[in-house]
C-alpha positions in Angstrom: 55.1 -125.2 -28.5 54.4 -125.5 -24.8 51.1 -125.0 -23.1 52.5 -121.8 -21.5 53.4 -120.4 -25.0 49.8 -121.2 -26.2 48.4 -119.6 -23.1 50.4 -116.4 -23.9 49.0 -116.3 -27.4 45.4 -116.7 -26.1 46.0 -113.9 -23.6 47.4 -111.6 -26.3 44.3 -112.1 -28.4 42.0 -111.8 -25.4 43.4 -108.4 -24.8 42.8 -107.4 -28.4 39.2 -108.5 -28.3 38.0 -107.6 -24.8 38.3 -104.0 -23.7 39.8 -103.2 -20.3 42.1 -106.2 -20.1 45.4 -104.5 -20.8 46.8 -104.5 -17.3 45.1 -107.7 -16.1 47.3 -110.6 -14.8 45.8 -113.6 -16.5 45.8 -117.1 -14.9 45.2 -120.5 -16.4 42.0 -120.8 -14.4 40.5 -117.6 -15.9 37.3 -118.2 -17.9 36.8 -116.2 -21.1 33.1 -116.0 -20.2 33.8 -114.6 -16.7 36.2 -112.1 -18.3 33.2 -110.8 -20.3 33.6 -112.6 -23.6 30.4 -113.6 -25.3 30.2 -116.5 -27.7 31.3 -114.4 -30.7 34.2 -113.0 -28.7 35.3 -116.5 -27.6 35.1 -117.9 -31.2 37.1 -114.9 -32.4 39.8 -115.4 -29.7 40.1 -119.1 -30.6 40.2 -118.5 -34.3 42.9 -115.8 -33.9 44.9 -118.1 -31.7 44.7 -121.0 -34.1 45.7 -118.6 -37.0 48.7 -117.3 -35.0 49.8 -120.9 -34.4 49.1 -122.0 -38.0 46.7 -124.7 -36.8 43.5 -126.0 -38.3 41.5 -127.5 -35.4 37.7 -127.6 -35.5 36.1 -125.3 -33.0 33.9 -128.1 -31.7 37.0 -129.5 -30.0 37.3 -126.3 -27.9 33.7 -126.3 -26.6 34.5 -128.3 -23.5 37.2 -126.0 -22.2 36.1 -124.3 -19.0 39.0 -121.9 -18.7 42.0 -120.6 -20.6 44.3 -123.3 -19.3 42.0 -126.1 -20.5 41.8 -124.3 -23.9 45.6 -124.1 -24.1 45.8 -127.8 -23.2 43.3 -128.9 -25.8 45.1 -126.8 -28.5 48.5 -128.3 -27.3 47.1 -131.9 -27.5 45.7 -131.3 -31.0 48.7 -129.5 -32.4 
């Protein structure tokens, strides 16, 4: 799986969790926090993404991600 494919899964789940994101053009540099996701939302998006990808990666590894691109890269490296 590529970073782009992981990014697309993250975006799909972000749209499910955060209202008003349906038509948004997401970028790798977008921050979940800046999009309005609180800590529970971010955890839910990450857990849903890992579930969709059938991965079991501790959430602590995702804490340093500053944006969606970094998150996708971390998941890609740990997959």
